[in-house]
C-alpha positions as CSV (number, residue, x, y, z in Angstrom):
1,X,-15.4,-10.0,3.6
2,X,-12.4,-8.2,5.1
3,X,-8.7,-9.2,5.1
4,X,-5.4,-7.7,6.1
5,X,-2.3,-7.4,4.1
6,X,1.2,-6.7,5.4
7,X,3.3,-4.6,3.0
8,X,6.7,-2.9,2.8
9,X,6.6,0.5,1.1
10,X,9.5,2.2,-0.7
11,X,8.8,5.9,-1.3
12,X,10.5,8.0,-4.0
13,X,10.8,5.1,-6.3
14,X,11.3,5.4,-10.1
15,X,7.8,4.0,-10.8
16,X,4.7,2.9,-9.1
17,X,4.4,-0.9,-8.8
18,X,3.3,-3.7,-6.5
19,X,5.7,-6.7,-6.2
20,X,4.7,-10.0,-4.7
21,X,7.9,-11.8,-3.6
22,X,8.2,-15.6,-3.9
23,X,8.3,-15.7,-0.1
24,X,4.8,-14.3,-0.1
25,X,5.8,-10.8,1.1
26,X,4.3,-7.8,-0.7
27,X,6.4,-4.7,-1.7
28,X,4.8,-1.5,-2.9
29,X,6.9,1.2,-4.7
30,X,5.5,4.7,-5.1
31,X,7.0,7.8,-6.7
32,X,5.5,10.1,-4.1
33,X,7.6,11.5,-1.2
34,X,6.7,10.4,2.3
35,X,5.5,13.8,3.4
36,X,2.0,15.0,4.2
37,X,0.7,11.5,3.6
38,X,1.3,11.6,-0.1
39,X,3.0,8.2,-0.2
40,X,0.2,6.6,1.8
41,X,-2.4,8.1,-0.5
42,X,-0.5,6.6,-3.5
43,X,-0.2,3.2,-1.7
44,X,-4.0,3.2,-1.2
45,X,-4.6,4.1,-4.9
46,X,-2.3,1.3,-6.1
47,X,-3.9,-1.3,-3.8
48,X,-7.3,-0.2,-5.0
49,X,-6.4,-0.8,-8.6
50,X,-4.7,-4.1,-7.9
51,X,-7.6,-5.6,-5.9
52,X,-10.3,-3.7,-7.8
53,X,-12.0,-2.2,-4.8
54,X,-12.9,1.4,-3.9
55,X,-10.2,3.5,-2.2
56,X,-12.7,4.1,0.6
57,X,-12.7,0.4,1.4
58,X,-8.9,0.4,2.1
59,X,-7.5,1.6,5.5
60,X,-3.9,1.7,6.8
61,X,-4.4,0.2,10.3
62,X,-0.8,0.1,11.3
63,X,2.4,1.9,10.1
64,X,1.1,5.3,9.0
65,X,4.6,6.8,9.4
66,X,6.8,3.7,8.7
67,X,7.8,1.5,5.8
68,X,6.1,-1.6,7.2
69,X,2.3,-1.2,7.0
70,X,-0.8,-3.3,7.7
71,X,-3.6,-2.6,5.2
72,X,-7.2,-3.6,5.8
73,X,-9.3,-4.2,2.7
74,X,-13.1,-4.5,2.7
75,X,-14.2,-6.6,-0.3
């Protein structure tokens, strides 16, 4: 089973966390800077822990360089 998740990422945050808004939107805050893909790596790690899937089963399919991302998760 595979599904897509649209998220908004905030890099250089005070702590790593995933927030689900009442509107249904997902926000991911990471402490890493958005350079050399470090923030994206941390996003994948957090999503992996949240959904209890391997990091290799998570792919950023849209938004590698932006705040708004589409993540594909293989369950």
